[in-house]
N, C-alpha and C positions, 0 to 999 in steps of 0.2 A: 652518543653515550649519555645515559641518564645519571643524575646524582640525587642523593637525598640531602636536603638542606634543612638543618634543625635551627629554629629560632627559639631560644630559651629565655623566658622572662624571669624576673626576680620574685614572682609569686610562688604560692605553695605548689610543690611538685610531689605527686604520689610516689610511694616506694616502687621500685622495679623499673624505673625509666633510665637509670644511669647507663646501662648497657646499650639499649637502642640509640640513645643520644650520642654516646661515644662512637658508635658504629657509623654515624652519619658522615658523609663526605665533607660537609662543611657545617661548622657549629658557630652560631652567633650568640654572644651574650651581651649583657648591658652593664655599663658603668663599673661598679665594684664587683660584678660577677657573683652575687650572692647565690646564684643558682648552682654553683659548684658544690658537689656533694651528692645529694639525691639526684641532681640533674647532670651527673657525670662530671668529667674533668676536661675533656677535649675542648679547646677554645681556639678557633681560627680567626675570628673577627670580634673585636669589642666595639659595640655601638655606644657612643658617648653623647651625653647631654652636655654640649659645649658652651652653654651660656648659663648665667645665674649661679645660684648657690650650689647646686650639685657639682658644677664644674669647679668652682672655687674650692669646695671640700676635697675633691679628688686631687687637686694640684697643691694643696696645703701640706707641705712636708713630702716625705718619700714613701709613705706607707702604701698608697695606691699603686705607685710605680713598681713596688716590690711584690705585689700580689702575683702568685703563681700563674693564674690565667692571663693576667695582663702581660707578664713576661713571655708566656707561651704564644700569644696571639701573633699572627703574621701581619695583621693590618688593623687599622682603626677606621671607624666610620663616624663622623660627626653628624648628628641628626638635624641640626639647626643651621640653616644658611645664615651667616652673620649679617649680610646686607639686608636680607628679608626681615630678620628680626629687629634690626635697627630701625627699619621703616615701620615695623609693627609697634614699637615702643609707645608712641603717643596714644594709639588706640587702646592698648592694654592699660596704660596709666589712667586714662579717662574712666575706664570701667573698674579697675582694680588698683587704687592708689598705693596699696601696700607692695605692689610688685615693681618697686622702683629699680631693683637690681636684676629683674628677671631677664632682661635682654643684654646684660653686660657680657661682652664677648671674650672668651678665653681660647678661641681657636688657635691663635698664634702659639700659645703655650703647648697645646697638644701637638701642633705641627712640629715644633722644636723637639719635643720628646720623641716623636715618631722618627724624625730625621736622625737624631742622635743615636737612637737604638736600631736604626736600619730597617724600620717598618714603613709600609705604605700608609697613606691616609687619604680619605676622600670625604667630601661633604655632600650630603643629600641635597639635590637641587631644589630651589624654592618652588619650581613648577610642580614638583611632586606634592609638596605641602598643600598647595592650592587645590590640586586635583583630589587629594584625600579629603579635604574639607568639603568639597562638592559632593563626594560620595557619601560622607557622613550626614549631609543635610537630608538625604533620603529618609533617614531614621529620626528626623526631628529632634536633634539633641537639645538639651537645656543650654542656656547661655554658658559659654566656657571660654577659657583663655586660649589654649592651643591643644591639638591632639597629643596623645602620649607618645613617648619615644617608641614604645612597642608597636603602636599602629603605624607610625612613620616607617619603621624598619620593615614591617610586613609589606607595606605598599611598595617600598623601595626594592625589596627582594623580588616581588612579583613583576615589577616593571623593568628593573635594571640589572638584576643579577641572575635570575633563574632562566634556564632554557625551557623550551616547549615541553621537553620530556622529563624535566626535573620534578621530583616530589618534594613539596615543602611541608614540613611538619612543625607544629608549635607545642610548647609545654611551658608551664609556669605563668600562664596568662589567666589571672582571676578577674581581670577587667574591674578592678577596684583600687582605690587609693586616693590620691589628691583630688579634692572635690572640684577643681577647676579644669580637669580633663573630662572629656565627654564619654565616660566609660560605658554608660548604658548603650549609647549609639555605637560605640566601638565593638561591643559584644555582638550586637545585631549585625554589624558589618562583617565581622569575622564569621559569624554563623552563616551568613549568606555566601561567603567564599567557600566555607566547608560544604554547604549544600550544593554548590556549583562544581565541586570537585577540584577547586584550585588550591585548596589548603586542607590540611588534616590536623586534628587535635590528637597529638600522641597520647595524651592522658585521658582521652574520652573513655568513659566507662570504668576507669580505675578509681579506687578509693585509697585514702591514706591508711 
């Protein structure tokens, strides 16, 4: 049996996509789920940046926990393996001294929230991060800190979540933002997956 899996980023989403996104069998959103609205409302999995400032901001107070898509999600997925990121800290600090809190780990806090609210939680394995970086090297990225959460989740769905007959669609991926993510290489990587039929851009050809 085939499924449609929708990965919905927090970038710009053209009008008219809420219905096809909500019709997907599985919908994955990110962090504070800013994609809700034009990107539909259904939320099955929330992918979390579980280290550094984004994690701290989500856990500060109760506002993130009270978000409708967070409450609706059946499970959470932490995109950063804490052991791997702890080992990565010296390398990142040598290149980017201002990222002194980038690898600070908040995974136990998310685990506690998941357990208390009766949801599952998993951590993307470090091996996938390493494999993704190897794939991105094909596109000669400029020096960067780490791949984006969006790229990590796409790679994780392809390798660990989707079946051979599943259709994977993405929306809300503008491949732009923090300058220390390799967005240009990620765009080329995603385009290669689309060209190979492994991934589909749900918003291809649509305009705001």
